[in-house]
C-alpha positions as a LaTeX table, in Angstrom:
\begin{tabular}{lrrr}
\hline
Residue & $x$ (\AA) & $y$ (\AA) & $z$ (\AA) \\
\hline
Met1 & $-47.15$ & $-18.10$ & 329.75 \\
Asn2 & $-46.09$ & $-20.96$ & 327.48 \\
Ile3 & $-48.98$ & $-22.48$ & 325.10 \\
Arg4 & $-47.98$ & $-25.84$ & 323.12 \\
Phe5 & $-50.47$ & $-27.51$ & 320.69 \\
Ile6 & $-49.66$ & $-30.38$ & 318.62 \\
Ser7 & $-52.41$ & $-31.99$ & 315.92 \\
Ser8 & $-52.52$ & $-33.52$ & 312.98 \\
Met9 & $-52.58$ & $-30.78$ & 310.73 \\
Thr10 & $-50.95$ & $-30.72$ & 307.45 \\
Asn11 & $-47.15$ & $-28.52$ & 307.26 \\
Asp12 & $-49.69$ & $-25.58$ & 304.62 \\
Asp13 & $-53.15$ & $-26.13$ & 307.36 \\
Glu14 & $-50.68$ & $-25.40$ & 310.13 \\
Asn15 & $-48.98$ & $-22.67$ & 308.80 \\
Arg16 & $-52.77$ & $-20.71$ & 308.46 \\
Phe17 & $-54.47$ & $-21.96$ & 311.07 \\
Ala18 & $-51.01$ & $-20.21$ & 312.56 \\
Ser19 & $-51.28$ & $-17.26$ & 310.36 \\
Ala20 & $-55.11$ & $-17.11$ & 312.00 \\
Leu21 & $-54.44$ & $-17.61$ & 315.83 \\
Leu22 & $-51.96$ & $-15.01$ & 315.98 \\
Ser23 & $-54.15$ & $-12.62$ & 314.65 \\
Ala24 & $-56.93$ & $-13.73$ & 316.26 \\
Met25 & $-55.02$ & $-13.36$ & 319.62 \\
Asp26 & $-53.28$ & $-9.98$ & 318.66 \\
Glu27 & $-57.65$ & $-8.92$ & 318.17 \\
Leu28 & $-57.81$ & $-9.73$ & 321.95 \\
Leu29 & $-54.62$ & $-8.49$ & 323.71 \\
Arg30 & $-54.19$ & $-5.51$ & 322.11 \\
His31 & $-57.79$ & $-4.28$ & 324.10 \\
Leu32 & $-55.64$ & $-5.00$ & 327.15 \\
Pro33 & $-53.52$ & $-2.28$ & 329.70 \\
Ile34 & $-50.73$ & $-5.44$ & 329.41 \\
Val35 & $-47.02$ & $-5.68$ & 327.31 \\
Tyr36 & $-47.11$ & $-9.41$ & 325.91 \\
Tyr37 & $-45.00$ & $-11.15$ & 322.69 \\
Val38 & $-46.64$ & $-13.87$ & 320.67 \\
Lys39 & $-44.24$ & $-16.37$ & 319.09 \\
Ile40 & $-45.64$ & $-19.26$ & 317.10 \\
Asp41 & $-43.30$ & $-21.81$ & 315.53 \\
Thr42 & $-44.96$ & $-24.64$ & 313.41 \\
Thr43 & $-43.17$ & $-27.82$ & 312.77 \\
Ala44 & $-42.48$ & $-26.47$ & 308.86 \\
Gly45 & $-40.06$ & $-24.29$ & 310.65 \\
Gly46 & $-41.92$ & $-21.21$ & 310.44 \\
Val47 & $-42.22$ & $-18.04$ & 312.44 \\
Leu48 & $-45.17$ & $-16.13$ & 313.63 \\
Gln49 & $-44.20$ & $-13.63$ & 316.21 \\
Arg50 & $-46.07$ & $-10.12$ & 317.70 \\
Ser51 & $-45.87$ & $-7.86$ & 320.03 \\
Arg52 & $-46.85$ & $-4.84$ & 321.86 \\
Ala53 & $-45.55$ & $-2.20$ & 324.54 \\
Val54 & $-47.85$ & $-0.08$ & 326.35 \\
Thr55 & $-47.03$ & 3.34 & 326.02 \\
Val56 & $-48.81$ & 6.68 & 328.65 \\
Ala57 & $-50.15$ & 8.87 & 327.08 \\
Pro58 & $-48.40$ & 11.77 & 329.52 \\
Ser59 & $-51.63$ & 13.33 & 330.97 \\
Glu60 & $-51.87$ & 9.57 & 332.23 \\
Arg61 & $-47.79$ & 9.70 & 333.84 \\
Val62 & $-47.69$ & 10.02 & 337.37 \\
Glu63 & $-45.32$ & 12.20 & 339.02 \\
Arg64 & $-44.06$ & 11.31 & 342.39 \\
Glu65 & $-42.71$ & 12.97 & 344.83 \\
Val66 & $-39.27$ & 11.79 & 345.86 \\
Val67 & $-39.06$ & 13.26 & 350.48 \\
\hline
\end{tabular}
């Protein structure tokens, strides 16, 4: 998924908004059993990013029998 957000914010406002948006998206996505990578490039050249890899607890591993 690629999302673009274009605004008339100043560079300073955009940096503050990007940080808040990244935190909100991370809070929302971290409750889902998915792998994600979120990256925000600001107009001023800043890059903010977060990612998460899903891990499976040993008790949840699926054992498959090879026949």
